[in-house]
C-alpha positions in Angstrom: 15.8 41.7 -16.7 13.2 42.2 -19.5 9.8 41.8 -18.5 6.9 40.1 -18.2 8.1 37.0 -20.3 11.2 37.0 -18.3 13.6 34.0 -19.8 14.6 33.0 -16.4 11.4 31.2 -16.2 11.1 29.2 -19.1 9.9 26.5 -19.5 25.2 6.2 -30.7 26.8 5.4 -27.4 23.9 3.7 -26.2 24.8 0.1 -27.2 28.2 0.2 -25.4 26.8 1.7 -22.3 24.3 -0.8 -22.0 26.7 -3.6 -22.7 28.8 -2.2 -19.6 25.8 -2.0 -17.5 24.7 -5.5 -17.8 28.3 -6.8 -17.4 27.9 -5.0 -13.9 25.4 -7.8 -13.0 27.2 -10.6 -14.5 28.0 -13.5 -12.0 25.9 -12.3 -9.1 24.4 -15.4 -7.6 20.7 -15.8 -7.4 19.2 -17.1 -4.4 15.8 -18.3 -4.2 14.0 -16.8 -1.4 10.4 -15.4 -1.2 11.1 -12.2 0.6 14.0 -10.1 1.9 14.0 -8.4 5.3 15.4 -4.9 5.0 16.6 -3.1 8.1 15.8 0.4 8.1 17.0 3.3 10.2 14.9 6.3 11.2 16.8 9.4 12.1 16.4 10.5 15.7 13.9 13.4 16.3 13.5 13.7 12.3 11.3 10.9 11.5 7.6 10.6 10.5 4.6 10.2 12.7 5.3 7.5 15.0 8.8 6.9 13.7 7.6 5.7 10.3 8.1 8.1 7.6 5.7 8.0 4.6 2.5 7.5 6.8 -0.1 9.0 5.1 1.3 8.7 1.7 3.1 12.1 1.8 6.1 10.9 0.2 8.1 10.0 3.4 11.7 9.0 3.3 13.3 6.2 5.5 17.0 6.5 5.8 20.1 5.8 7.7 21.9 9.0 7.5 22.7 10.0 4.0 21.2 6.5 2.6 17.7 6.2 1.9 16.2 2.6 2.3 12.6 3.1 1.4 10.2 5.8 0.0 6.9 6.3 -1.0 7.4 8.6 -4.0 8.4 6.0 -6.6 5.2 3.9 -6.0 2.9 5.6 -3.5 3.4 2.8 -1.2 5.9 2.3 1.4 8.6 0.3 -0.9 12.1 -0.6 -0.5 13.9 1.5 -3.0 15.5 -1.8 -4.5 12.2 -2.6 -5.7 11.3 0.6 -7.6 12.0 0.3 -11.3 13.0 3.9 -11.8 15.9 6.0 -10.8 15.6 7.9 -7.6 17.7 10.6 -6.0 17.3 11.5 -2.3 18.5 14.2 0.0 18.3 13.4 3.8 17.7 15.7 6.6 21.3 14.9 7.8 22.7 16.1 4.4 20.5 19.3 4.3 21.9 20.2 7.8 25.6 19.1 7.1 25.6 21.4 3.7 23.4 24.1 5.3 21.2 24.0 2.2 19.4 27.4 1.5 17.1 26.4 -1.3 15.7 23.3 -3.1 18.2 24.3 -5.9 21.1 24.2 -3.4 19.7 20.7 -2.1 19.9 19.3 -5.5 23.3 20.3 -6.7 24.8 16.8 -5.5 22.2 14.6 -7.2 23.0 12.7 -10.6 20.7 13.7 -13.5 19.9 17.1 -12.1 21.0 20.4 -13.5 20.7 23.1 -10.7 21.4 26.8 -11.5 20.6 26.8 -15.2 20.2 30.5 -14.8 22.9 31.2 -12.3 22.2 32.5 -9.1 18.5 33.4 -8.4 17.3 33.9 -4.9 13.8 34.2 -6.1 12.7 31.0 -7.8 13.6 27.3 -7.8 14.5 26.3 -11.1 15.7 22.6 -11.7 16.1 20.5 -14.9 16.2 16.6 -14.7 17.6 14.7 -17.4 17.5 18.1 -19.5 13.8 18.7 -19.1 12.4 21.6 -16.9 10.5 20.5 -13.8 10.2 23.8 -12.1 6.4 24.1 -12.8 4.9 20.7 -13.6 7.3 18.7 -11.6 7.0 20.5 -8.4 5.4 18.6 -5.5 5.2 18.6 -1.6 4.3 15.6 0.3 3.1 13.9 -2.8 0.8 16.5 -3.9 1.5 18.9 -6.8 2.4 22.5 -6.2 0.2 24.3 -8.5 1.0 27.9 -9.2 0.9 30.9 -11.7 3.6 32.1 -13.7 5.1 34.0 -10.9 3.1 33.0 -7.8 4.9 29.6 -7.3 5.1 28.2 -3.9 8.5 28.5 -2.3 10.0 25.7 0.1 12.0 26.8 3.2 14.5 23.9 3.7 14.5 24.3 7.5 11.0 23.0 7.4 11.8 19.8 5.4 12.5 16.2 6.4 14.2 15.6 3.0 13.8 15.6 -0.6 13.2 12.9 -3.2 13.8 13.2 -6.9 12.1 10.8 -9.1 13.7 10.8 -12.6 11.8 10.0 -15.9 8.3 10.1 -16.8 5.7 9.8 -13.9 2.3 10.6 -15.1 1.2 7.0 -14.3 0.8 8.2 -10.6 0.9 11.9 -10.7 -0.9 13.0 -13.7 0.4 15.8 -15.9 4.0 16.2 -15.7 7.5 16.7 -17.1 9.3 13.9 -18.9 12.3 14.7 -16.8 10.6 13.6 -13.6 9.7 15.4 -10.5 10.9 16.9 -7.2 9.0 15.9 -4.0 10.0 17.8 -1.0 8.9 16.3 2.5 7.5 18.3 5.3 8.6 17.8 8.9 6.1 15.9 10.8 5.4 15.2 14.6 7.6 12.8 16.4 7.1 10.4 19.1 10.1 11.4 21.2 10.2 15.0 22.5 12.6 17.0 20.1 13.7 20.7 20.8 16.0 22.8 18.8 16.9 26.5 18.6 19.2 28.0 16.2 21.0 31.3 15.4 23.0 32.3 12.3 25.1 35.1 10.8 26.6 35.2 7.4 27.7 37.0 4.2 25.6 40.0 3.1 24.5 41.0 6.6 22.6 37.8 7.0 20.8 37.4 10.4 18.7 34.3 11.1 16.9 32.6 14.1 14.9 29.4 13.9 13.3 26.9 16.3 11.8 23.3 15.9 9.8 21.8 18.7 8.2 18.4 18.6 6.8 15.6 20.8 3.4 14.3 22.5 1.3 17.0 23.8 1.0 16.4 27.7 1.0 12.7 28.6 -1.3 11.7 25.6 1.0 9.8 23.1 -1.9 9.8 20.7 -1.7 13.4 20.0 1.7 14.7 18.7 2.7 18.2 17.7 5.5 19.9 15.7 6.1 23.7 15.3 8.8 24.8 13.0 9.5 28.4 12.6 12.2 30.9 11.0 13.1 34.5 10.8 15.7 36.0 8.4 16.9 39.5 7.6 19.6 39.5 4.7 20.8 41.2 1.5 22.3 39.3 -1.4 25.1 39.9 -3.7 22.6 41.6 -5.9 22.1 45.5 -5.2 18.5 45.1 -5.7 17.5 41.9 -4.1 16.8 41.0 -0.5 16.7 37.5 1.1 14.2 38.1 4.0 11.8 35.6 5.3 9.3 34.7 7.9 8.1 31.1 8.3 6.1 29.3 10.6 4.8 25.6 10.2 2.5 24.0 12.7 1.8 20.3 12.5 -0.5 18.0 14.6 -1.1 14.3 14.4 -4.0 12.3 15.9 -3.7 8.6 16.1 -5.7 5.8 17.7 -4.7 3.5 20.3 -4.2 0.4 18.2 -2.2 2.9 15.5 -4.4 1.7 12.7 -5.9 5.3 12.1 -3.8 8.5 11.7 -4.7 12.1 10.9 -1.8 14.6 10.5 -2.7 18.1 9.8 0.1 20.3 8.2 0.2 24.1 8.1 2.3 26.9 7.0 2.5 30.5 6.6 5.5 32.3 5.1 6.5 35.8 3.8 9.4 36.1 1.6 10.9 39.1 0.2 13.4 38.9 -2.7 14.2 41.1 -5.6 12.4 41.7 -8.9 15.4 42.8 -10.7 18.3 40.2 -10.5 21.0 40.0 -13.0 23.2 41.8 -15.4 22.6 43.8 -18.6 23.3 41.5 -21.6 24.3 43.5 -24.8 22.4 42.8 -28.2 25.4 40.8 -29.1 24.8 38.4 -26.1 27.8 39.5 -23.9 27.3 40.1 -20.2 28.2 43.3 -18.7 28.8 44.4 -15.2 25.6 46.7 -15.2 23.3 45.3 -12.6 19.6 45.0 -13.5 17.3 46.2 -10.5 17.3 49.3 -8.4 16.9 49.7 -4.6 14.3 52.4 -5.1 11.9 49.8 -6.8 13.0 46.5 -6.2 11.2 44.0 -3.9 9.6 40.8 -4.9 7.1 40.2 -2.1 5.8 36.4 -1.9 3.1 35.8 0.7 2.0 32.3 0.9 0.1 30.1 3.1 -1.1 26.2 2.9 -3.3 24.0 5.0 -3.7 20.2 4.5 -4.1 16.8 5.9 -2.8 13.2 5.7 -5.4 10.5 6.7 -4.8 7.0 6.8 -6.8 4.0 8.2 -5.8 0.4 8.1 -8.5 -2.1 8.3 -6.1 -4.8 8.7 -2.3 -5.6 7.5 -3.9 -6.3 4.1 -6.2 -3.2 3.5 -5.8 0.5 4.0 -7.4 3.5 2.7 -5.7 7.0 2.5 -6.7 10.6 1.7 -4.2 13.5 1.2 -5.4 17.1 0.7 -4.0 20.6 0.5 -5.2 24.0 -0.2 -2.8 26.6 -0.8 -2.8 30.5 -1.8 0.0 32.4 -3.2 0.2 36.4 -3.7 3.0 37.6 -5.3 3.9 41.4 -6.1 7.0 41.9 -8.0 8.5 45.3 -8.7 11.7 45.5 -10.8 13.9 47.9 -12.9 15.4 46.8 -16.3 18.1 48.2 -18.3 16.9 48.1 -21.8 20.0 49.8 -23.7 23.3 51.8 -23.6 23.7 55.2 -25.0 26.2 55.6 -27.9 28.7 57.3 -25.6 28.3 54.6 -23.0 27.7 56.9 -20.2 23.8 56.3 -19.5 21.7 53.2 -19.3 18.1 53.5 -20.5 15.5 51.7 -18.2 12.0 50.6 -17.5 10.1 50.0 -14.4 7.6 47.2 -14.1 5.3 45.8 -11.8 3.8 42.2 -11.7 0.8 41.3 -9.5 0.3 37.5 -9.7 -1.8 35.4 -7.3 -2.8 31.8 -7.3 -5.1 29.3 -5.4 -4.8 25.8 -5.5 -6.7 22.4 -4.2 -5.2 19.1 -4.6 -6.7 15.7 -3.3 -5.5 12.3 -3.6 -7.5 9.3 -2.5 -6.1 5.8 -2.3 -6.9 2.3 -1.5 -4.2 -0.3 -1.0 -4.5 -4.0 -0.7 -2.0 -6.6 0.0 -2.8 -10.2 -0.9 -1.4 -13.2 -2.5 -2.4 -15.6 -5.4 -0.6 -18.9 -4.8 3.1 -18.1 -4.6 2.7 -14.5 -5.9 2.5 -11.5 -3.7 0.4 -8.5 -4.7 0.4 -5.1 -3.5 -2.3 -3.1 -5.3 -2.9 0.6 -5.3 -5.9 2.1 -6.6 -6.4 6.0 -6.5 -8.4 9.1 -7.8 -6.9 12.5 -7.5 -8.2 16.0 -8.2 -6.3 19.2 -8.8 -7.7 22.9 -9.3 -6.0 25.9 -9.8 -7.2 29.5 -10.1 -4.8 32.0 -11.2 -4.7 35.9 -12.2 -1.7 38.0 -13.7 -1.4 41.7 -14.1 1.4 43.7 -15.4 2.3 47.4 -16.2 5.3 49.1 -17.3 6.6 52.8 -17.6 9.8 54.4 -18.4 12.2 54.8 -15.5 15.0 57.3 -14.7 18.2 56.6 -16.6 21.1 55.1 -14.8 24.6 56.9 -14.6 27.0 54.4 -15.6 29.8 56.6 -14.2 28.5 57.0 -10.8 26.2 53.9 -10.7 23.6 55.9 -8.8 21.3 52.9 -7.8 18.8 53.8 -5.3 19.3 57.7 -5.5 16.5 58.5 -7.8 12.8 58.0 -7.0 11.0 55.4 -9.0 7.3 55.6 -9.0 6.5 52.6 -11.1 3.3 52.1 -13.0 0.1 53.4 -12.2 -2.2 50.6 -13.8 -1.5 47.1 -14.7 -3.3 46.8 -18.0 -0.5 46.1 -20.3 -1.1 42.5 -19.6 -4.1 41.0 -17.7 -4.9 37.3 -17.8 -6.8 34.6 -15.7 -6.1 30.9 -15.6 -8.3 28.1 -14.6 -7.1 24.5 -14.4 -8.9 21.2 -13.5 -7.4 17.6 -13.6 -9.0 14.5 -12.6 -7.0 11.2 -12.6 -7.9 7.6 -12.1 -5.0 5.4 -11.7 -4.3 1.5 -10.8 -0.8 -0.1 -9.9 0.1 -3.8 -9.1 3.6 -4.5 -7.5 3.8 -8.2 -8.0 6.6 -10.2 -6.2 7.2 -13.7 -7.1 10.6 -15.2 -5.5 13.1 -12.4 -6.3 11.3 -10.9 -9.2 9.4 -7.8 -8.5 7.1 -6.5 -11.4 5.7 -3.1 -11.3 2.8 -2.4 -13.7 0.4 0.6 -13.9 -1.9 2.7 -15.7 -3.8 5.9 -15.5 -6.4 7.9 -17.3 -6.5 11.7 -17.0 -9.1 14.4 -17.8 -7.5 17.9 -17.9 -9.4 21.3 -18.4 -7.4 24.5 -19.2 -9.1 27.9 -19.5 -7.1 31.2 -20.2 -8.7 34.6 -20.5 -6.7 37.2 -21.9 -8.4 40.6 -21.0 -6.0 42.7 -23.2 -6.0 40.4 -26.2 -9.3 38.5 -26.2 -8.6 36.6 -29.3 -5.6 35.0 -27.5 -8.2 33.3 -24.8 -8.6 29.5 -25.0 -10.7 26.9 -23.6 -9.3 23.3 -24.0 -10.1 20.0 -22.8 -7.7 17.0 -23.0 -7.6 13.3 -22.2 -4.7 11.1 -21.8 -3.7 7.5 -20.8 -0.2 7.0 -19.5 1.6 3.9 -17.9 4.6 2.4 -16.5 5.8 -1.3 -16.5 9.1 -2.2 -14.9 11.0 -5.4 -13.5 13.6 -5.8 -10.8 15.5 -8.6 -9.6 16.7 -8.8 -6.1 20.1 -10.7 -5.6 21.0 -11.8 -2.1 24.3 -9.8 -2.2 22.2 -6.6 -2.4 22.4 -6.1 -6.3 19.3 -5.3 -7.9 19.1 -4.7 -11.6 15.9 -3.3 -13.3 14.4 -2.3 -16.7 11.5 0.0 -17.2 9.2 1.6 -19.7 7.2 4.7 -18.4 5.0 7.8 -20.1 4.1 11.2 -19.4 1.9 13.9 -20.7 1.4 17.7 -20.4 -1.6 19.7 -21.6 -0.5 22.1 -24.2 -2.8 25.1 -24.4 -3.2 26.9 -27.7 -3.9 26.4 -31.4 -1.9 25.7 -34.5 -1.7 29.2 -36.0 -1.9 27.6 -39.6 -4.9 25.2 -39.2 -6.5 26.7 -36.3 -6.8 23.4 -34.5 -6.2 22.8 -30.7 -2.7 21.4 -29.8 -2.8 18.0 -28.3 -0.8 17.2 -25.0 3.0 17.0 -25.3 4.0 13.4 -24.5 6.9 11.7 -23.2 8.3 8.1 -23.0 11.4 6.7 -21.6 13.1 3.3 -21.6 15.4 2.8 -18.5 18.0 0.1 -17.5 19.6 0.4 -14.2 21.2 -1.5 -11.2 21.4 -0.6 -7.6 23.6 -2.2 -4.9 22.3 -1.8 -1.4 23.7 -4.5 0.8 22.0 -5.1 4.1 24.9 -5.1 6.1 26.4 -1.9 4.9 25.1 1.8 5.1 25.6 1.9 1.4 23.8 2.6 -1.7 25.2 2.5 -5.3 23.2 2.9 -8.4 23.8 3.3 -12.4 21.1 4.0 -14.9 21.0 4.2 -18.6 18.0 6.0 -20.1 16.4 7.4 -23.2 13.6 10.0 -23.0 11.7 11.3 -26.3 9.6 14.4 -25.8 7.1 14.6 -28.6 4.4 17.2 -29.7 6.5 20.2 -28.4 5.6 23.6 -30.1 7.9 25.6 -32.3 7.5 29.0 -33.9 8.7 28.9 -37.6 10.2 31.9 -39.6 6.9 33.0 -40.8 5.8 33.3 -37.1 3.3 30.4 -37.3 3.3 28.2 -34.4 3.2 24.5 -35.1 3.4 21.4 -33.0 5.9 19.2 -34.7 8.9 19.4 -32.4 10.6 16.7 -30.6 13.5 16.4 -28.0 15.7 13.3 -27.1 17.5 12.8 -24.0 19.7 9.9 -23.3 22.4 9.2 -21.1 24.2 7.6 -18.1 23.9 8.2 -14.4 26.0 7.0 -11.6 25.5 7.8 -8.0 26.7 6.7 -4.5 25.7 7.7 -0.9 27.4 6.0 2.1 28.1 6.0 5.8 31.3 4.2 5.4 32.3 4.4 9.0 30.2 5.7 12.0 31.6 9.2 11.5 31.9 9.4 7.6 29.1 10.3 5.2 29.6 10.5 1.5 27.6 11.4 -1.4 28.8 11.3 -5.2 27.3 11.7 -8.6 28.3 11.6 -12.3 25.9 12.4 -15.1 26.5 11.8 -18.9 23.9 13.7 -20.9 23.3 13.4 -24.7 20.5 16.0 -25.4 19.3 16.7 -28.9 16.7 19.2 -30.3 14.8 17.7 -33.0 13.0 20.8 -34.5 13.2 22.6 -37.7 15.4 25.5 -36.7 18.0 24.0 -34.6 17.7 20.1 -35.6 20.4 18.1 -34.0 21.6 20.7 -31.6 22.0 20.7 -27.9 19.7 22.8 -25.8 21.5 26.0 -24.3 23.1 25.7 -20.8 22.8 21.7 -20.9 26.1 20.2 -19.9 27.2 16.8 -21.5 29.2 16.1 -18.4 28.5 16.8 -14.4 30.3 15.4 -11.6 30.0 16.0 -7.8 31.2 14.6 -4.5 30.6 15.7 -1.0 32.0 14.2 2.2 31.4 14.9 5.9 33.6 13.3 8.5 33.2 13.7 12.3 36.0 12.6 14.9 34.3 10.1 17.3 37.4 9.8 19.6 40.6 11.4 20.3 41.8 14.9 21.1 39.7 16.3 18.1 36.5 14.4 19.3 33.4 16.3 18.1 35.2 18.2 15.3 33.6 17.8 11.9 34.9 18.5 8.4 33.0 18.8 5.2 34.3 19.3 1.6 32.5 19.0 -1.7 33.4 19.8 -5.4 30.8 20.5 -8.2 31.9 20.2 -11.9 29.6 21.4 -14.7 31.0 20.7 -18.2 30.8 23.2 -21.1 27.4 24.4 -22.3 26.3 26.1 -25.3 25.1 29.7 -25.0 22.1 29.5 -27.4 20.2 26.7 -29.0 21.9 27.8 -32.2 25.1 26.3 -30.6 27.6 29.1 -31.6 29.3 30.1 -28.6 30.0 28.1 -25.3 30.1 28.6 -21.6 33.3 27.4 -20.1 33.2 24.6 -17.8 33.7 25.1 -13.9 34.4 23.6 -10.7 32.9 25.0 -7.6 34.2 24.1 -4.2 32.1 24.1 -1.0 33.3 23.4 2.7 32.1 23.0 6.2 33.4 22.8 9.7 31.6 22.1 12.8 31.9 21.3 16.5 29.7 19.3 19.0 30.4 20.9 22.2 28.7 18.0 24.1 32.0 16.1 24.3 33.0 18.8 26.6 30.4 17.7 29.0 28.7 20.0 31.6 26.4 22.6 30.5 27.5 22.1 26.7 25.3 19.1 26.4 23.2 19.7 23.0 25.3 22.5 21.8 26.9 22.6 18.3 28.5 25.3 16.1 28.9 25.0 12.3 30.5 27.2 9.5 29.6 26.6 5.8 31.0 28.1 2.7 29.8 27.7 -0.7 31.9 28.4 -3.7 34.8 29.6 -1.5 37.1 30.5 -4.4 34.3 33.2 -5.5 34.1 31.7 -9.1 31.5 33.9 -10.6 31.9 33.0 -14.2 29.1 34.0 -16.7 26.5 31.7 -17.8 24.5 32.7 -20.9 21.3 31.2 -21.8 19.6 32.0 -25.2 20.3 35.8 -25.2 20.5 36.5 -21.4 23.5 36.0 -19.3 23.7 35.4 -15.5 26.6 34.4 -13.0 27.2 31.8 -10.5 26.5 32.8 -7.0 29.7 33.9 -5.3 31.2 33.0 -2.0 28.6 32.7 0.7 29.6 32.0 4.2 27.1 31.2 7.1 28.0 30.5 10.7 25.2 28.7 12.9 25.1 27.9 16.6 22.5 25.2 17.5 21.2 24.0 20.9 19.1 20.8 21.1 17.6 19.7 24.3 
């Protein structure tokens, strides 16, 4: 793994597809009715405060099993998903448990439009692409607030502490400010519950994995105005890499205070995590771009320590059914100490690997606040839900790097860990400090007339970015940007559950730096999207199906020309089709399926017309979980999933290809409660991902990785 830049951390058919999508809605009868009553189901023991996920505006998710019915992520108001004029993917708590998800990347693998694992198996970072665009940094949210971080001091999320995940696809700056044109990933924290909920769980698995976890929630004493939740986890585990651990300590306390009339809520959310992974992950890639079996990293100098904590609150007060105010706040701190060894070359006789050792010290502190006022009123036959907001984000981050030569690797004996490696004595090879401030003012109106729902919003942002380079002061910069973004979309709700929609939305991202020819500061990189889609969510079935056609254009991207000048004339275009379905087809069967067709194109001088590296044109996935509810097999659960990723190019030059692959996951579980007696609340589960151990190479612009191999986890859970 070459250091400090680390490539693993980088940032025609339209007409026919449109015709097909419009035809899907043909013949659906319109029924004149002012409103639609939508029944929702809250998963027992896993809901939001007071059994209403989303209170406080944290991006809550109301669902029945795998099927999400309402969310706040798309509009920042508690809204029926059919009314949101933008594609949304969701992963419920039940699905996280059925698949025994180990990271946000794992959670998103069965979601349409999402490329998870662009850089192969990486236990240290959550890298996701939505509709072809990287959202790992500027599309990373928790409870509706952006997770700001440094280059390596990024906040990691423990899936055991999550209520669910919502993925909003397409430009979303109108509500969230600076962001990727691909969209955003919003993870939702577990919150206190009204009903007592207690769980303990133990796990063992591949690579000497041992884990224990607990989750406790309910009222404090006899006072149902004060609720608590305490979630904790400890894990000791190796990985398939010789120089990467997967250790974790995690504790997340939460308290909710609410008034007798339930009009006022205050939920305090905290977390402390200590994560240990590996700084050197992956395999040496030859100058010709071929992967070898020589692992990067060395156990003698290997750990990536990530210590992080956060504290914040969600406050809401309802003056009436028509007027509410909210304030959500979070402060977080991340300290990263990354030690790694990299193989930089091979001797002519092929017996020795030359290596360097490096250390990165990266820490970040961030504060985010979102103030909202929501009003609901009618003007004649037209109903309005108006949301106004003012948010603020601040980041202070420092980065230091030092590197030295390391003892060579004997490629015959592969003497990993058998030589002392001292590492660098100073960290002056690179030293920077970054400060970011962003203020956004936004306004949105959701207008309903008969069965039409018009969502229109606008936002203005002021962003300041200051970067100090203490090694190369001429590279320091101080830049101010202002930008207006918006969204307008129209949905129509048929009585049979079909809801077609159209929308247009924009995004922006500050681009720090200057044109090396003119000396002028870069303007923000912008994105715009046109989307047409349809959802089918009947009220009498636990079923959600959707189809979306989209076209996204990202403008003002930077590119380095042959004479090493950096200009801002680049563009990328993404268009395609997404199909998805989630269902509880019977009481015991849950299903999620997704298909993505993505036509991505680089519109830059060097590779104009090419497809970005590691971007598949086709992806398909399906996961099903069935539990026997009667008969001799009562309590037995079976799960099976397939993930297909089509061919991808190894580089932006589009010369060679990574092969297509299909990875298979499976699960088996048993609920011992059906045996009665002392087994009430006891269940066991065995999950296996990539059961055929397909570890094909995945190359991306000069660096090659591998898919994660077979991983088996067994768990024993007791709920009481």
